[in-house]
C-alpha positions in Angstrom: 123.9 195.7 -12.9 125.3 198.0 -10.1 124.1 195.6 -7.1 125.2 199.0 -4.5 125.3 197.6 -0.9 125.2 199.0 3.0 128.8 198.4 4.6 126.8 199.1 7.7 123.1 198.3 7.8 123.5 195.5 10.4 124.4 198.5 13.4 121.1 199.2 12.7 119.3 196.1 14.1 116.2 196.5 17.0 115.2 194.5 19.6 111.6 194.6 19.2 108.8 196.5 17.8 104.9 197.8 19.1 102.8 195.2 16.1 98.9 195.6 16.9 98.9 196.0 20.5 101.9 194.1 21.6 106.1 193.7 21.7 107.4 191.5 19.7 110.7 190.7 18.0 111.8 193.0 15.2 110.7 191.7 11.3 112.6 194.2 10.1 116.3 192.3 10.5 119.8 192.8 9.0 119.4 189.1 7.2 116.5 190.4 5.1 119.7 192.3 3.4 122.4 188.8 3.8 120.2 187.0 2.2 119.1 189.4 -0.8 123.2 189.7 -1.1 124.4 185.5 -1.3 121.7 185.0 -4.0 122.5 188.0 -6.0 127.0 186.4 -6.2 125.2 183.1 -6.7 123.7 183.5 -10.1 126.9 186.4 -10.4 123.9 188.2 -11.8 126.1 191.7 -12.2 129.0 193.7 -9.7 128.9 194.4 -5.7 129.5 198.0 -4.5 129.9 199.8 -1.8 129.1 203.1 -1.8 131.5 206.1 -2.5 129.5 209.7 -1.8 131.5 212.0 0.2 130.3 214.1 2.9 129.6 216.5 2.0 127.6 215.4 -1.5 125.2 212.6 0.6 123.9 215.6 3.7 123.2 217.7 0.1 121.3 214.8 -1.2 119.6 214.3 2.3 118.9 217.8 2.5 116.9 218.1 -0.8 114.2 215.3 0.5 114.3 216.1 4.5 113.8 218.8 7.1 117.0 219.8 8.2 115.9 219.5 11.9 114.2 216.3 11.3 117.6 215.2 10.0 119.1 217.4 13.1 117.4 214.8 15.1 117.9 211.7 13.8 121.4 212.6 13.9 121.5 213.0 17.6 118.6 210.9 18.5 120.6 208.5 20.0 123.2 210.4 22.5 119.5 212.2 24.1 118.2 209.1 24.4 120.5 207.9 26.7 121.1 211.2 27.9 117.2 211.0 29.3 118.1 208.1 31.5 121.9 205.8 30.7 119.8 202.8 31.0 118.3 203.6 27.5 122.0 202.4 26.4 120.0 198.5 27.0 117.0 199.8 25.0 115.8 200.4 21.5 114.3 203.8 21.5 110.0 203.8 21.1 107.6 206.7 21.1 104.7 207.1 23.2 103.1 210.0 22.7 102.3 211.7 19.6 100.7 215.1 18.5 97.9 214.5 16.7 97.1 216.3 13.2 94.2 218.8 14.4 95.7 222.4 14.9 93.7 223.7 17.9 94.8 220.4 19.8 98.3 219.8 19.1 101.2 222.9 18.6 103.6 221.6 16.1 106.1 224.4 15.8 108.2 224.2 19.1 109.8 221.0 19.4 109.5 220.2 23.4 113.2 220.3 25.4 111.9 216.7 26.2 113.4 213.9 23.3 110.9 211.1 24.2 108.1 214.3 23.2 110.6 214.7 20.8 110.6 210.7 19.8 107.3 211.3 18.9 106.8 214.9 17.5 108.9 212.8 14.3 107.6 208.6 14.3 104.1 208.2 12.9 104.6 204.3 15.0 105.8 202.7 17.8 106.8 200.3 15.6 110.4 201.1 14.5 112.6 201.5 16.9 115.7 203.6 17.2 118.7 202.5 18.3 123.2 203.6 18.1 123.3 201.6 14.7 120.4 203.9 12.8 121.9 206.6 11.6 125.0 205.6 10.3 122.9 202.1 8.6 120.2 204.6 6.7 122.4 207.2 6.0 124.9 204.9 4.1 121.5 203.3 2.3 121.0 207.1 1.7 125.1 207.1 -0.2 123.1 203.6 -2.0 120.6 204.8 -3.4 123.0 208.7 -4.4 124.9 205.8 -6.0 122.6 203.6 -7.8 121.1 207.0 -9.6 124.6 208.8 -10.5 125.5 205.0 -12.1 121.8 205.5 -13.7 122.3 208.7 -15.2 125.9 208.2 -15.6 124.9 205.2 -18.8 123.7 202.4 -16.9 120.7 201.4 -17.3 119.9 199.7 -14.3 120.9 200.1 -10.9 119.8 198.4 -7.3 120.5 200.3 -4.2 120.4 197.2 -1.5 120.4 199.3 1.5 117.9 199.0 4.7 116.9 199.9 6.8 114.1 200.3 4.1 112.8 203.6 2.9 109.6 204.3 1.4 107.3 205.1 4.7 110.2 208.3 5.4 108.8 211.4 4.6 110.0 214.9 5.0 109.8 215.0 9.1 109.0 212.2 9.6 109.8 208.6 10.5 108.2 205.1 10.9 107.2 201.9 9.3 110.5 201.1 9.5 111.5 203.8 7.9 114.3 206.6 8.3 115.5 208.6 5.8 113.3 207.8 1.8 116.0 206.2 0.1 113.9 206.1 -2.9 112.5 210.4 -2.6 116.6 210.7 -2.9 117.3 207.8 -5.9 114.5 210.1 -7.2 115.0 213.4 -6.8 119.1 212.8 -7.8 118.0 212.2 -10.8 115.9 215.4 -11.1 118.4 217.5 -10.5 120.4 216.0 -12.7 118.6 216.7 -15.6 116.3 214.1 -15.8 113.2 216.7 -16.4 110.6 213.6 -15.8 110.7 211.1 -12.7 108.7 208.6 -12.1 108.6 206.1 -8.8 106.5 202.9 -9.6 106.2 201.8 -5.8 106.4 198.1 -6.1 105.5 197.0 -2.3 102.6 195.6 -0.3 102.2 199.1 2.1 102.0 202.7 0.4 104.5 204.4 -0.3 103.2 207.3 2.1 106.0 209.3 2.6 107.6 209.3 -1.1 103.5 210.4 -1.9 103.8 212.9 1.3 107.1 214.5 -0.8 106.3 215.2 -4.1 102.6 215.1 -4.2 102.0 218.9 -5.2 104.7 218.6 -7.8 105.0 217.2 -11.3 107.4 216.5 -12.1 107.6 213.7 -10.5 104.9 210.6 -10.6 104.1 208.9 -8.1 102.7 205.2 -8.5 101.8 202.8 -6.0 99.6 199.2 -5.8 99.3 197.8 -2.3 96.9 196.5 0.0 94.2 198.4 0.9 94.4 201.0 3.6 91.2 200.7 4.9 92.9 197.2 6.8 96.5 197.2 5.7 98.8 199.5 6.8 99.7 202.2 7.3 95.5 202.9 7.1 95.7 206.4 6.1 97.0 207.1 2.7 96.8 205.2 -0.1 93.0 205.9 -1.0 92.8 205.8 -4.7 90.7 209.6 -4.7 95.1 211.0 -3.6 95.7 212.4 -7.0 97.7 214.4 -5.5 97.4 219.2 -4.5 98.1 222.1 -6.6 100.8 221.7 -9.5 101.2 218.2 -8.7 97.3 217.0 -9.3 97.1 214.4 -11.4 100.5 213.2 -11.2 99.3 210.4 -7.9 97.8 207.3 -8.9 97.3 204.7 -6.2 96.1 201.2 -7.0 95.0 199.3 -3.9 94.1 196.3 -3.6 92.4 193.8 -1.2 93.8 191.5 0.8 94.2 187.6 -0.6 94.6 189.0 -4.0 96.6 187.2 -6.0 98.7 187.7 -9.2 96.3 187.5 -12.4 95.1 190.3 -10.5 97.5 191.9 -8.7 99.8 191.9 -12.2 96.1 194.2 -14.1 97.1 196.3 -11.3 100.2 196.4 -12.9 100.1 197.2 -15.9 98.2 200.1 -15.7 100.2 201.6 -13.2 103.4 201.1 -16.2 100.9 202.2 -18.7 100.8 205.7 -16.4 104.1 206.3 -16.4 103.9 205.6 -20.7 102.1 208.6 -20.5 104.3 210.7 -18.3 106.9 209.9 -20.6 109.2 209.8 -18.1 112.8 210.1 -18.2 114.0 207.8 -15.2 112.2 205.0 -13.5 112.5 205.2 -9.3 111.1 201.1 -7.9 110.4 201.1 -4.1 110.8 197.3 -4.6 109.0 195.5 -1.3 108.8 192.1 -2.3 106.6 191.8 1.1 103.4 190.9 -2.2 104.8 187.4 -1.3 102.2 184.5 -0.6 104.2 183.5 2.5 104.9 186.9 4.1 104.0 187.2 8.3 102.5 190.5 8.0 100.7 190.9 4.3 98.4 189.2 2.1 99.2 189.3 -1.2 99.2 186.0 -3.2 102.7 186.1 -5.2 104.8 183.1 -6.5 108.9 183.3 -6.3 108.2 182.4 -9.8 105.8 185.8 -10.5 108.8 188.0 -10.2 110.4 187.1 -12.8 107.7 188.3 -14.8 107.9 191.6 -12.6 110.8 192.4 -13.7 110.1 191.3 -17.2 107.5 194.1 -16.7 109.1 196.5 -15.8 111.9 196.3 -18.8 109.6 196.9 -21.1 109.2 200.6 -20.2 113.0 201.2 -21.6 113.7 202.9 -18.7 117.5 204.1 -17.0 115.8 202.5 -13.9 116.6 202.6 -10.1 115.5 199.7 -7.3 115.6 200.9 -3.4 115.1 197.5 -1.0 112.0 198.1 0.3 109.7 195.5 2.9 110.1 190.9 2.2 109.7 189.8 5.4 109.4 186.6 4.2 113.7 185.7 5.2 114.5 182.8 3.8 112.7 183.5 0.4 113.4 187.4 0.1 116.4 186.3 -1.9 115.3 184.8 -4.4 112.2 186.5 -5.2 114.4 189.9 -5.4 116.4 188.6 -7.6 113.9 186.4 -9.4 113.0 190.3 -10.0 116.0 191.8 -10.9 117.1 188.9 -13.0 113.6 189.1 -14.8 114.0 192.7 -15.9 118.0 192.3 -17.0 117.2 189.6 -19.4 114.2 191.7 -20.9 115.9 195.2 -20.9 
């Protein structure tokens, strides 16, 4: 298994986030990736690579998923934040005002000149700090996803995009949930563009992959499946319900399997097996797995009860689909255990592949 790791990930290191109404230290930290990489090296599970993607190809892959106006905003956001007030160089950028969805209350077609207002235009929470290195880190992460998709397309059974910030909450023109560019969607679209007729995205993060669902919601060529905490009580709250099945040509090609906080492995596994059957019935040509490890019983901001040994079984079940597979690293905030849990899953997959 080839792992493509992000050499610039630590440039994105937030000072604080807004969490349940108060500023706290960031849960999404560079040590998450460092623990995974160390465990991959300790077990010698495949080879580690930096992505070798030229700028033009990367820009094209990002543009296949994200709105150009949004991408341009991310590319220049930090400079504009500092230009707003030079003292902002010592502070992360967090939004403080948002347009709501009512079309008669707020307009979204006229981006304000004021940077703080545009920050709220593109963000859906105040828990995703943006800083000087965010764009470089996110863009390099997209390169990892594209490199992993190319490796699979070139004949690898599986490849892993080990990157942060994560991606599955990022939509066509919005960021949040620690995510700026949707790495899983970039990989899925790259596989489609390379000739895979049907690609499935099976998201196993504790939190619903709202960005990925939004990106593919009206398409029949990409099946999106997610098992996650019930949005009635769990972030991101406003998407991820079971009655969201896709729209237009995509109707029937989105499957959400929300589960209550406190779900243990037997019930979670049953939901995963249902998700796997859906992928098989779709007759997918390739699989992308947004691999959130925040389903672990010790995760500080989540509520499922999987144990470290369970992830080996998860990997084995995913491998039984027999599909070329791209894994993207998403959540998982029990930092000390995230390396063991991640590599357990990958090792279980590889042993059964």
